[in-house]
All heavy atoms as an XYZ file, in Angstrom:
899
protein
N       3.279     12.874      5.234
C       2.487     12.053      6.126
C       1.067     11.949      5.605
O       0.534     12.854      4.993
C       2.460     12.700      7.509
C       3.336     11.977      8.467
S       3.316     12.424     10.207
C       2.659     14.014     10.377
N       0.446     10.850      5.908
C      -0.908     10.582      5.453
C      -1.864     11.636      5.983
O      -2.747     12.117      5.280
C      -1.362      9.179      5.886
C      -2.829      8.970      5.572
C      -0.520      8.130      5.204
N      -1.698     12.047      7.256
C      -2.662     12.968      7.830
C      -2.649     14.335      7.178
O      -3.589     15.091      7.288
C      -2.523     13.076      9.350
C      -1.305     13.806      9.818
C      -0.156     12.886     10.080
O      -0.159     11.749      9.625
O       0.805     13.316     10.748
N      -1.542     14.696      6.455
C      -1.519     15.947      5.732
C      -2.628     16.012      4.705
O      -3.080     17.101      4.348
C      -0.171     16.134      5.037
C       0.978     16.372      6.007
O       0.692     16.807      7.139
O       2.130     16.117      5.633
N      -3.038     14.867      4.215
C      -4.057     14.807      3.190
C      -5.461     14.892      3.807
O      -6.436     15.033      3.092
C      -3.934     13.499      2.407
C      -2.579     13.363      1.731
C      -2.302     11.954      1.246
O      -3.232     11.123      1.262
O      -1.174     11.712      0.835
N      -5.564     14.799      5.109
C      -6.868     14.788      5.772
C      -7.338     16.235      5.962
O      -6.611     17.085      6.455
C      -6.784     14.085      7.127
C      -6.350     12.639      7.049
C      -6.120     12.094      8.458
C      -7.369     11.782      6.340
N      -8.567     16.444      5.562
C      -9.160     17.780      5.654
C      -9.178     18.277      7.090
O      -9.635     17.580      7.995
C     -10.593     17.739      5.109
C     -11.314     19.078      4.998
C     -10.533     19.982      4.034
C     -12.711     18.877      4.511
N      -8.628     19.457      7.315
C      -8.663     20.053      8.644
C      -7.499     19.684      9.547
O      -7.355     20.266     10.600
N      -6.661     18.722      9.130
C      -5.555     18.323      9.994
C      -4.352     19.232      9.738
O      -4.023     19.550      8.607
C      -5.149     16.868      9.709
C      -4.232     16.326     10.772
C      -4.720     15.628     11.867
C      -2.864     16.587     10.738
C      -3.886     15.176     12.863
C      -2.015     16.119     11.730
C      -2.543     15.415     12.786
O      -1.719     14.980     13.774
N      -3.720     19.644     10.818
C      -2.544     20.515     10.735
C      -1.489     19.969     11.676
O      -1.706     19.915     12.887
C      -2.964     21.931     11.113
C      -1.834     22.918     11.014
O      -0.844     22.789     11.778
O      -1.904     23.821     10.160
N      -0.334     19.583     11.107
C       0.761     19.032     11.928
C       1.204     19.963     13.034
O       1.391     19.540     14.175
C       1.994     18.734     11.046
C       1.814     17.530     10.166
O       0.989     16.650     10.480
O       2.534     17.453      9.142
N       1.371     21.223     12.696
C       1.834     22.191     13.678
C       0.803     22.357     14.804
O       1.170     22.404     16.000
C       2.099     23.552     12.997
O       3.030     23.346     11.926
C       2.669     24.562     13.980
N      -0.461     22.419     14.435
C      -1.526     22.555     15.454
C      -1.588     21.287     16.316
O      -1.814     21.381     17.526
C      -2.872     22.811     14.783
N      -1.364     20.153     15.706
C      -1.381     18.885     16.459
C      -0.291     18.870     17.518
O      -0.513     18.563     18.676
C      -1.200     17.690     15.506
O      -0.946     16.503     16.210
N       0.925     19.219     17.107
C       2.063     19.237     18.063
C       1.790     20.253     19.170
O       1.988     19.955     20.347
C       3.385     19.543     17.327
C       4.513     19.816     18.349
C       3.760     18.383     16.408
N       1.287     21.432     18.820
C       0.987     22.457     19.839
C      -0.107     21.972     20.781
O      -0.020     22.162     21.999
C       0.545     23.760     19.152
N      -1.147     21.315     20.241
C      -2.229     20.782     21.076
C      -1.678     19.735     22.034
O      -1.988     19.766     23.236
C      -3.297     20.161     20.174
C      -4.552     19.770     20.907
C      -5.661     20.598     20.898
C      -4.635     18.570     21.595
C      -6.823     20.238     21.562
C      -5.788     18.188     22.259
C      -6.886     19.031     22.250
N      -0.855     18.806     21.533
C      -0.287     17.750     22.365
C       0.626     18.358     23.435
O       0.556     17.960     24.601
C       0.458     16.719     21.506
C      -0.558     15.947     20.652
C       1.286     15.762     22.374
C       0.074     15.115     19.543
N       1.457     19.334     23.063
C       2.334     19.983     24.047
C       1.508     20.604     25.163
O       1.909     20.579     26.328
C       3.172     21.075     23.377
C       4.352     20.527     22.672
C       5.553     21.451     22.791
N       6.741     20.727     22.397
C       7.409     19.916     23.194
N       7.066     19.753     24.422
N       8.490     19.294     22.751
N       0.370     21.178     24.834
C      -0.499     21.784     25.821
C      -1.175     20.721     26.690
O      -1.458     20.952     27.858
C      -1.552     22.649     25.132
C      -2.343     23.473     26.110
O      -1.795     24.144     26.959
N      -3.647     23.397     25.995
N      -1.402     19.534     26.114
C      -2.125     18.450     26.773
C      -1.269     17.678     27.784
O      -1.738     17.307     28.848
C      -2.663     17.499     25.694
C      -3.493     16.367     26.249
C      -4.852     16.517     26.464
C      -2.916     15.134     26.535
C      -5.636     15.501     26.960
C      -3.673     14.090     27.044
C      -5.022     14.277     27.256
O      -5.772     13.239     27.758
N      -0.005     17.453     27.441
C       0.849     16.586     28.265
C       1.358     17.315     29.516
O       1.414     18.537     29.544
C       2.043     16.021     27.450
C       2.928     17.154     26.922
C       1.537     15.121     26.332
C       4.136     16.665     26.119
N       1.700     16.553     30.562
C       2.208     17.162     31.789
C       3.527     17.896     31.580
O       4.296     17.551     30.670
C       2.404     15.984     32.756
C       1.820     14.792     32.104
C       1.619     15.099     30.657
N       3.790     18.886     32.424
C       4.998     19.717     32.308
C       6.281     18.883     32.231
O       7.161     19.158     31.417
C       5.067     20.716     33.458
C       6.238     21.678     33.355
C       6.181     22.547     32.113
O       5.109     23.002     31.722
N       7.317     22.787     31.506
N       6.416     17.891     33.102
C       7.667     17.101     33.103
C       7.878     16.368     31.802
O       8.997     16.156     31.367
C       7.753     16.140     34.286
C       6.651     15.087     34.332
C       5.371     15.526     35.054
O       5.237     16.703     35.418
O       4.502     14.650     35.235
N       6.794     15.993     31.133
C       6.904     15.305     29.837
C       7.223     16.311     28.753
O       7.937     15.976     27.795
C       5.615     14.541     29.538
C       5.645     13.581     28.385
C       6.824     12.588     28.484
C       4.337     12.807     28.304
N       6.732     17.534     28.887
C       7.063     18.592     27.885
C       8.561     18.795     27.831
O       9.099     19.060     26.742
C       6.398     19.918     28.305
C       4.898     19.930     28.135
C       4.292     21.237     28.638
C       2.776     21.117     28.614
N       2.128     22.298     29.157
N       9.221     18.652     28.966
C      10.672     18.861     29.022
C      11.436     17.670     28.432
O      12.571     17.823     27.966
C      11.103     19.117     30.455
C      10.516     20.399     31.003
C      10.628     20.560     32.507
O      11.319     19.720     33.155
O      10.049     21.498     33.045
N      10.827     16.486     28.425
C      11.483     15.291     27.896
C      11.311     15.103     26.401
O      12.186     14.551     25.726
C      10.930     14.039     28.592
C      11.290     13.809     30.040
C      10.542     12.601     30.596
C      12.802     13.602     30.185
N      10.156     15.527     25.883
C       9.826     15.271     24.483
C      10.142     16.474     23.600
O       9.710     17.583     23.889
C       8.320     14.977     24.346
C       7.826     13.648     24.873
C       6.290     13.654     24.866
C       8.332     12.507     24.023
N      10.854     16.215     22.508
C      11.055     17.261     21.516
C       9.854     17.234     20.561
O       9.070     16.271     20.555
C      12.349     16.997     20.719
O      12.178     15.855     19.898
N       9.728     18.266     19.755
C       8.665     18.258     18.750
C       8.846     17.074     17.805
O       7.868     16.456     17.375
C       8.663     19.562     17.954
C       8.105     20.737     18.750
O       7.623     20.528     19.882
O       8.160     21.880     18.218
N      10.098     16.738     17.472
C      10.376     15.584     16.612
C       9.893     14.280     17.244
O       9.401     13.407     16.560
C      11.867     15.481     16.276
C      12.315     16.548     15.281
O      11.451     17.150     14.604
O      13.526     16.770     15.188
N      10.056     14.168     18.569
C       9.563     12.957     19.259
C       8.051     12.861     19.143
O       7.497     11.770     18.880
C       9.941     12.992     20.756
C      11.432     12.867     21.010
O      12.132     12.192     20.241
O      11.897     13.477     22.001
N       7.389     13.988     19.321
C       5.920     13.994     19.212
C       5.504     13.647     17.794
O       4.602     12.803     17.580
C       5.351     15.359     19.648
C       5.566     15.568     21.143
C       3.859     15.476     19.291
C       5.235     16.951     21.650
N       6.138     14.240     16.802
C       5.805     13.929     15.395
C       6.043     12.450     15.108
O       5.239     11.811     14.435
C       6.613     14.839     14.446
C       6.490     14.361     12.999
C       6.149     16.291     14.553
N       7.131     11.878     15.627
C       7.402     10.454     15.409
C       6.267      9.594     16.004
O       5.781      8.687     15.347
C       8.749     10.078     16.052
C       8.950      8.594     16.066
C       9.335      7.928     14.892
C       8.700      7.831     17.188
C       9.486      6.560     14.893
C       8.855      6.456     17.182
C       9.242      5.825     16.013
O       9.374      4.463     15.999
N       5.854      9.891     17.215
C       4.767      9.121     17.852
C       3.475      9.289     17.071
O       2.752      8.319     16.831
C       4.620      9.520     19.337
C       5.881      9.069     20.122
C       3.362      8.893     19.936
C       5.976      9.631     21.531
N       3.190     10.514     16.636
C       1.996     10.746     15.821
C       2.070      9.974     14.506
O       1.071      9.412     14.053
C       1.769     12.245     15.589
C       0.671     12.504     14.559
C       1.416     12.946     16.929
N       3.243      9.911     13.912
C       3.410      9.108     12.694
C       3.049      7.661     12.945
O       2.404      7.011     12.100
C       4.861      9.184     12.165
C       5.147     10.462     11.429
O       4.201     11.192     11.070
O       6.350     10.742     11.196
N       3.466      7.125     14.085
C       3.127      5.728     14.418
C       1.609      5.577     14.613
O       1.043      4.552     14.233
C       3.862      5.293     15.689
C       5.359      5.019     15.538
C       5.967      4.634     16.886
C       5.624      3.931     14.517
N       0.968      6.573     15.203
C      -0.490      6.544     15.355
C      -1.138      6.431     13.984
O      -2.055      5.618     13.783
C      -0.988      7.791     16.115
C      -0.496      7.755     17.558
C      -2.512      7.888     16.049
C      -0.702      9.066     18.332
N      -0.674      7.202     13.030
C      -1.281      7.167     11.695
C      -0.893      5.895     10.924
O      -1.682      5.448     10.083
C      -0.987      8.461     10.926
C      -1.921      9.523     11.442
C      -1.600     10.272     12.564
C      -3.176      9.694     10.868
C      -2.494     11.198     13.076
C      -4.072     10.610     11.395
C      -3.717     11.348     12.488
O      -4.615     12.236     13.011
N       0.265      5.321     11.245
C       0.585      3.994     10.699
C      -0.441      2.972     11.186
O      -0.898      2.129     10.422
C       1.982      3.533     11.096
C       3.096      4.305     10.404
O       2.809      5.017      9.412
O       4.256      4.193     10.848
N      -0.798      3.072     12.454
C      -1.821      2.197     13.029
C      -3.162      2.409     12.314
O      -3.821      1.450     11.920
C      -1.942      2.457     14.529
C      -3.144      1.792     15.167
C      -3.078      0.467     15.586
C      -4.346      2.473     15.351
C      -4.185     -0.155     16.147
C      -5.440      1.857     15.925
C      -5.359      0.539     16.321
O      -6.436     -0.070     16.894
N      -3.571      3.673     12.172
C      -4.845      3.962     11.498
C      -4.857      3.363     10.084
O      -5.845      2.766      9.680
C      -5.067      5.476     11.374
C      -5.310      6.194     12.661
C      -5.182      7.576     12.705
C      -5.677      5.548     13.831
C      -5.419      8.285     13.895
C      -5.919      6.247     15.009
C      -5.784      7.622     15.015
O      -6.018      8.314     16.163
N      -3.773      3.555      9.384
C      -3.669      3.035      8.020
C      -3.728      1.508      8.008
O      -4.398      0.906      7.165
C      -2.373      3.510      7.372
C      -2.358      3.332      5.888
C      -1.172      4.047      5.241
O      -0.962      5.241      5.531
O      -0.458      3.386      4.493
N      -3.040      0.861      8.963
C      -3.048     -0.591      9.010
C      -4.444     -1.170      9.325
O      -4.732     -2.308      8.988
C      -2.045     -1.093     10.056
O      -2.496     -0.901     11.379
N      -5.283     -0.351      9.940
C      -6.644     -0.795     10.271
C      -7.675     -0.336      9.234
O      -8.856     -0.593      9.373
C      -7.080     -0.241     11.641
C      -6.221     -0.711     12.821
C      -6.174     -2.235     12.928
N      -5.462     -2.707     14.059
C      -4.159     -2.999     14.090
N      -3.399     -2.770     13.065
N      -3.585     -3.475     15.179
N      -7.221      0.379      8.219
C      -8.113      0.840      7.171
C      -8.939      2.067      7.537
O      -9.865      2.417      6.825
N      -8.560      2.748      8.610
C      -9.332      3.902      9.063
C      -9.220      5.102      8.104
O     -10.061      6.009      8.128
C      -8.903      4.353     10.448
C      -9.166      3.356     11.550
C      -8.477      3.425     12.743
C     -10.124      2.347     11.420
C      -8.695      2.522     13.770
C     -10.342      1.435     12.432
C      -9.648      1.530     13.604
O      -9.872      0.637     14.613
N      -8.157      5.124      7.314
C      -7.931      6.267      6.431
C      -8.323      5.997      5.001
O      -8.167      6.855      4.148
C      -6.461      6.687      6.505
C      -5.941      7.040      7.887
C      -4.469      7.387      7.852
C      -6.728      8.182      8.499
N      -8.837      4.824      4.754
C      -9.193      4.436      3.390
C     -10.674      4.707      3.115
O     -11.533      4.271      3.882
C      -8.906      2.928      3.188
O      -9.384      2.495      1.972
N     -10.952      5.430      2.066
C     -12.347      5.755      1.716
C     -13.191      4.502      1.486
O     -14.340      4.456      1.870
C     -12.418      6.610      0.454
C     -11.942      8.029      0.725
O     -11.994      8.476      1.894
O     -11.537      8.705     -0.243
N     -12.585      3.479      0.879
C     -13.364      2.288      0.585
C     -13.694      1.463      1.831
O     -14.626      0.689      1.831
C     -12.665      1.412     -0.435
C     -11.347      0.851      0.080
C     -10.207      1.040     -0.888
O     -10.273      1.906     -1.761
O      -9.226      0.275     -0.782
N     -12.936      1.655      2.915
C     -13.195      0.916      4.145
C     -14.153      1.643      5.089
O     -14.521      1.111      6.106
C     -11.887      0.638      4.896
C     -11.006     -0.352      4.156
O     -11.534     -1.096      3.310
O      -9.793     -0.376      4.431
N     -14.574      2.845      4.726
C     -15.483      3.593      5.565
C     -16.770      3.866      4.802
O     -16.748      4.209      3.641
C     -14.860      4.940      5.954
C     -13.601      4.806      6.767
C     -13.059      6.164      7.114
O     -13.810      7.104      7.329
N     -11.754      6.285      7.175
N     -17.871      3.755      5.490
C     -19.130      4.084      4.831
C     -19.474      5.553      5.007
O     -20.413      6.051      4.423
C     -20.259      3.199      5.334
C     -20.561      3.353      6.818
O     -20.099      4.364      7.407
O     -21.246      2.493      7.373
N     -18.705      6.263      5.799
C     -18.886      7.699      5.975
C     -19.978      8.078      6.955
O     -20.107      9.218      7.343
N     -20.828      7.125      7.308
C     -21.952      7.426      8.191
C     -21.651      7.128      9.662
O     -22.221      7.745     10.541
C     -23.191      6.635      7.780
C     -23.741      7.095      6.431
O     -23.454      8.279      6.073
O     -24.391      6.305      5.758
N     -20.804      6.173      9.912
C     -20.515      5.775     11.282
C     -19.152      6.285     11.713
O     -18.186      6.171     10.983
C     -20.538      4.253     11.418
C     -21.919      3.661     11.243
C     -21.967      2.208     11.660
O     -21.205      1.839     12.575
O     -22.755      1.476     11.094
N     -19.076      6.867     12.931
C     -17.774      7.282     13.414
C     -16.880      6.084     13.686
O     -17.362      4.997     13.986
C     -18.089      8.033     14.721
C     -19.480      7.647     15.085
C     -20.160      7.144     13.844
N     -15.608      6.310     13.577
C     -14.632      5.233     13.807
C     -14.435      5.083     15.327
O     -14.271      6.062     16.036
C     -13.298      5.548     13.133
C     -13.501      5.537     11.606
C     -12.211      4.588     13.545
C     -12.307      6.038     10.840
N     -14.462      3.846     15.792
C     -14.241      3.557     17.215
C     -12.826      3.011     17.348
O     -12.541      1.894     16.926
C     -15.282      2.541     17.704
C     -15.167      2.291     19.193
O     -14.695      3.187     19.896
O     -15.580      1.206     19.625
N     -11.948      3.805     17.935
C     -10.534      3.435     18.051
C     -10.304      2.803     19.410
O     -10.666      3.360     20.435
C      -9.632      4.676     17.870
C      -9.816      5.197     16.446
C      -8.184      4.342     18.161
C      -9.198      6.545     16.198
N      -9.701      1.610     19.418
C      -9.338      0.922     20.638
C      -8.032      1.548     21.142
O      -6.948      1.252     20.614
C      -9.165     -0.581     20.355
C      -8.834     -1.380     21.589
O      -8.244     -0.830     22.551
O      -9.159     -2.575     21.607
N      -8.152      2.402     22.164
C      -6.987      3.136     22.631
C      -5.891      2.222     23.166
O      -4.710      2.488     22.950
C      -7.422      4.134     23.716
C      -6.328      5.097     24.074
C      -6.769      6.124     25.092
O      -7.932      6.588     25.026
O      -5.954      6.467     25.962
N      -6.266      1.137     23.841
C      -5.263      0.223     24.369
C      -4.495     -0.470     23.235
O      -3.264     -0.612     23.293
C      -5.896     -0.830     25.277
C      -6.388     -0.225     26.593
O      -5.837      0.793     27.033
O      -7.342     -0.767     27.147
N      -5.223     -0.890     22.210
C      -4.578     -1.511     21.052
C      -3.668     -0.529     20.323
O      -2.550     -0.860     19.927
C      -5.650     -2.063     20.113
C      -5.077     -2.791     18.891
C      -6.192     -3.289     17.992
O      -6.775     -2.454     17.278
O      -6.454     -4.497     18.024
N      -4.151      0.707     20.191
C      -3.353      1.764     19.563
C      -2.069      2.009     20.354
O      -0.971      2.053     19.784
C      -4.162      3.054     19.453
C      -3.435      4.321     19.040
C      -2.745      4.139     17.680
C      -4.387      5.493     19.005
N      -2.196      2.131     21.670
C      -1.027      2.371     22.503
C      -0.038      1.218     22.391
O       1.179      1.447     22.255
C      -1.450      2.558     23.968
C      -0.331      2.825     24.963
C       0.387      4.130     24.627
C      -0.879      2.855     26.384
N      -0.515     -0.005     22.438
C       0.346     -1.167     22.315
C       1.115     -1.138     20.989
O       2.306     -1.424     20.920
C      -0.493     -2.432     22.421
C       0.320     -3.719     22.296
C      -0.575     -4.956     22.315
O      -1.496     -5.021     23.156
O      -0.354     -5.836     21.474
N       0.423     -0.783     19.906
C       1.025     -0.706     18.582
C       2.143      0.331     18.589
O       3.257      0.090     18.076
C      -0.041     -0.345     17.549
C       0.475     -0.182     16.141
C       0.462     -1.279     15.256
C       0.967      1.024     15.675
C       0.929     -1.134     13.973
C       1.439      1.170     14.395
C       1.422      0.084     13.545
O       1.903      0.230     12.246
N       1.873      1.533     19.135
C       2.852      2.592     19.134
C       4.082      2.231     19.974
O       5.217      2.367     19.548
C       2.220      3.922     19.645
C       3.280      4.985     19.856
C       1.148      4.416     18.659
N       3.850      1.669     21.171
C       4.955      1.282     22.041
C       5.804      0.191     21.394
O       7.037      0.290     21.361
C       4.422      0.819     23.425
C       5.517      0.165     24.233
C       3.807      1.986     24.191
N       5.154     -0.813     20.842
C       5.869     -1.921     20.193
C       6.721     -1.423     19.026
O       7.893     -1.788     18.906
C       4.844     -2.967     19.699
C       5.498     -4.186     19.066
C       4.500     -5.262     18.631
N       3.555     -4.753     17.638
C       2.272     -4.577     17.807
N       1.698     -4.860     18.964
N       1.498     -4.107     16.851
N       6.164     -0.567     18.188
C       6.919     -0.079     17.029
C       7.995      0.918     17.408
O       9.037      0.953     16.752
C       5.949      0.480     15.989
C       5.278     -0.646     15.234
O       5.873     -1.279     14.395
N       4.031     -0.927     15.572
N       7.767      1.714     18.450
C       8.813      2.633     18.918
C      10.005      1.840     19.422
O      11.168      2.181     19.128
C       8.263      3.539     20.006
N       9.758      0.774     20.155
C      10.868     -0.058     20.633
C      11.582     -0.752     19.470
O      12.808     -0.814     19.421
C      10.357     -1.091     21.637
C      10.010     -0.461     22.963
C       9.516     -1.440     23.974
C       9.193     -0.701     25.271
N       8.575     -1.551     26.271
N      10.797     -1.245     18.515
C      11.372     -1.912     17.351
C      12.240     -0.952     16.549
O      13.313     -1.327     16.058
C      10.243     -2.474     16.444
C      10.724     -3.219     15.230
C       9.580     -3.722     14.405
C       9.030     -2.559     13.631
N       8.020     -2.860     12.652
N      11.828      0.305     16.471
C      12.581      1.308     15.713
C      13.733      1.901     16.510
O      14.432      2.792     16.034
C      11.645      2.462     15.277
C      10.630      2.013     14.233
O      10.806      0.947     13.627
O       9.643      2.771     14.023
N      13.876      1.474     17.781
C      14.961      1.989     18.615
C      14.663      3.337     19.233
O      15.546      4.062     19.637
N      13.372      3.682     19.286
C      12.970      4.939     19.883
C      12.189      4.642     21.160
O      11.276      5.331     21.522
C      12.110      5.765     18.880
C      11.865      7.176     19.406
C      12.789      5.842     17.532
N      12.583      3.582     21.846
C      11.850      3.122     22.994
C      12.303      3.710     24.315
O      12.140      3.096     25.369
N      12.896      4.902     24.269
C      13.384      5.470     25.535
C      12.285      6.085     26.370
O      12.507      6.547     27.482
C      14.479      6.497     25.257
C      14.026      7.750     24.552
C      15.209      8.662     24.236
N      14.794      9.892     23.661
C      14.537     10.090     22.372
N      14.678      9.107     21.515
N      14.175     11.279     21.930
N      11.059      6.084     25.848
C       9.914      6.585     26.595
C       9.111      5.413     27.083
O       8.932      4.425     26.385
C       9.043      7.505     25.718
C       9.821      8.651     25.156
C      10.068      8.727     23.801
C      10.314      9.637     25.990
C      10.817      9.775     23.282
C      11.062     10.703     25.466
C      11.301     10.759     24.125
N       8.612      5.542     28.320
C       7.825      4.420     28.842
C       6.388      4.497     28.343
O       5.965      5.493     27.743
C       7.919      4.334     30.348
C       7.263      5.467     31.108
O       6.270      6.042     30.607
O       7.722      5.773     32.207
N       5.644      3.461     28.588
C       4.283      3.356     28.087
C       3.425      4.505     28.578
O       2.618      5.058     27.786
C       3.667      1.988     28.524
O       4.491      0.949     27.983
C       2.254      1.839     28.001
N       3.531      4.898     29.813
C       2.711      5.984     30.343
C       3.028      7.309     29.653
O       2.133      8.132     29.423
C       2.855      6.109     31.849
C       2.154      4.982     32.593
O       1.196      4.412     32.048
O       2.604      4.663     33.707
N       4.291      7.541     29.348
C       4.668      8.777     28.648
C       4.072      8.788     27.249
O       3.523      9.800     26.804
C       6.183      8.918     28.601
C       6.800      9.162     29.969
C       8.298      9.040     29.967
O       8.876      8.225     29.242
N       8.942      9.857     30.786
N       4.174      7.653     26.558
C       3.604      7.561     25.213
C       2.081      7.693     25.269
O       1.474      8.303     24.398
C       4.074      6.262     24.524
C       5.572      6.338     24.246
C       3.274      6.021     23.232
C       6.181      5.065     23.695
N       1.487      7.124     26.323
C       0.023      7.210     26.478
C      -0.463      8.662     26.465
O      -1.478      8.981     25.844
C      -0.420      6.531     27.777
C      -1.932      6.560     27.985
C      -2.354      5.986     29.326
N      -1.722      4.732     29.667
C      -2.158      3.519     29.278
N      -3.269      3.420     28.562
N      -1.523      2.425     29.637
N       0.275      9.570     27.114
C      -0.121     10.982     27.131
C      -0.126     11.562     25.722
O      -1.043     12.308     25.356
C       0.802     11.812     28.031
C       0.452     11.754     29.475
C       1.290     11.123     30.379
C      -0.714     12.336     29.962
C       0.998     11.089     31.739
C      -1.024     12.307     31.309
C      -0.183     11.672     32.190
N       0.870     11.212     24.928
C       0.926     11.723     23.557
C      -0.211     11.144     22.735
O      -0.894     11.869     21.985
C       2.293     11.418     22.898
C       2.308     11.885     21.441
C       3.422     12.061     23.673
N      -0.474      9.826     22.880
C      -1.548      9.192     22.154
C      -2.905      9.833     22.542
O      -3.713     10.183     21.681
C      -1.590      7.668     22.419
C      -2.881      7.039     21.929
C      -0.371      7.005     21.772
N      -3.106     10.049     23.848
C      -4.370     10.661     24.292
C      -4.460     12.098     23.769
O      -5.547     12.539     23.374
C      -4.460     10.626     25.813
C      -4.689      9.245     26.359
C      -4.574      9.196     27.882
O      -3.938     10.024     28.519
N      -5.201      8.178     28.454
N      -3.362     12.796     23.773
C      -3.367     14.173     23.251
C      -3.722     14.211     21.800
O      -4.489     15.073     21.345
N      -3.179     13.283     21.026
C      -3.496     13.234     19.577
C      -4.956     12.858     19.361
O      -5.644     13.422     18.509
C      -2.583     12.240     18.871
C      -2.904     12.050     17.394
C      -2.745     13.298     16.533
O      -2.137     14.298     16.957
O      -3.259     13.260     15.404
N      -5.477     11.912     20.146
C      -6.891     11.537     20.042
C      -7.785     12.733     20.374
O      -8.798     12.971     19.705
C      -7.201     10.350     20.945
C      -6.596      9.021     20.514
C      -6.839      7.966     21.604
C      -7.125      8.556     19.179
N      -7.414     13.498     21.396
C      -8.173     14.686     21.763
C      -8.113     15.744     20.643
O      -9.112     16.390     20.352
C      -7.679     15.296     23.076
C      -7.990     14.470     24.272
C      -9.465     14.441     24.597
O     -10.157     15.460     24.387
O      -9.946     13.396     25.064
N      -6.924     15.901     20.036
C      -6.801     16.845     18.930
C      -7.721     16.436     17.778
O      -8.454     17.257     17.241
C      -5.347     16.946     18.430
C      -5.232     17.775     17.181
C      -5.429     19.165     17.222
C      -4.970     17.193     15.951
C      -5.351     19.935     16.080
C      -4.900     17.968     14.811
C      -5.093     19.326     14.869
O      -5.029     20.097     13.726
N      -7.697     15.159     17.432
C      -8.545     14.633     16.352
C     -10.030     14.875     16.671
O     -10.787     15.241     15.776
C      -8.279     13.167     16.082
S      -6.648     12.877     15.341
N     -10.372     14.661     17.924
C     -11.794     14.888     18.314
C     -12.113     16.370     18.198
O     -13.218     16.723     17.776
C     -11.991     14.399     19.744
C     -13.436     14.440     20.185
C     -13.646     13.785     21.529
O     -13.184     12.636     21.735
O     -14.267     14.432     22.398
N     -11.179     17.240     18.557
C     -11.447     18.667     18.523
C     -11.689     19.189     17.107
O     -12.381     20.192     16.938
C     -10.304     19.451     19.193
O      -9.171     19.536     18.351
N     -11.105     18.496     16.110
C     -11.308     18.917     14.719
C     -12.310     17.994     14.010
O     -12.465     18.071     12.789
C     -10.004     19.027     13.926
C      -9.288     17.684     13.840
C      -9.097     20.105     14.546
C      -8.121     17.646     12.877
N     -12.936     17.088     14.771
C     -13.955     16.154     14.247
C     -13.410     15.329     13.086
O     -14.092     15.107     12.092
C     -15.203     16.912     13.800
C     -15.732     17.807     14.872
N     -16.386     17.332     15.977
C     -15.639     19.166     15.027
C     -16.725     18.352     16.745
N     -16.289     19.470     16.194
N     -12.195     14.830     13.261
C     -11.529     14.092     12.185
C     -12.216     12.796     11.840
O     -12.348     12.439     10.665
C     -10.068     13.825     12.579
C      -9.197     13.214     11.472
C      -9.079     14.182     10.321
C      -7.817     12.895     12.005
N     -12.704     12.064     12.839
C     -13.273     10.749     12.564
C     -14.783     10.703     12.760
O     -15.348      9.644     12.921
C     -12.584      9.683     13.426
C     -11.163      9.453     13.036
C     -10.161      9.683     13.965
C     -10.827      8.999     11.788
C      -8.819      9.469     13.609
C      -9.504      8.781     11.433
C      -8.506      9.024     12.345
N     -15.437     11.859     12.772
C     -16.886     11.879     12.921
C     -17.558     11.580     11.588
O     -17.096     11.883     10.557
C     -17.368     13.231     13.442
C     -16.985     13.430     14.904
O     -16.619     12.431     15.543
O     -17.049     14.559     15.362
């Protein structure tokens, strides 16, 4: 995954952070693989917007991520890939958890 190359990012820590972030009923519905799949889609979105490319960033300004656009991208691609058994609100919790994890490690500062 692209995020493996990012300084300070840890897949296992990300999944644990998201599991801690999401509501209990969602913890029971989502496997770790489901969370990793959704996180992969998040990073596909970042890559498609040039957020992970050194040449597209000046390094001085933090990246401003449109959470609604990100969520729409993840939901659309999950459905396209046949992994659309989760509704938008369920996916929103995972997206928000990942964004909080990234903020906690200052990934896009």
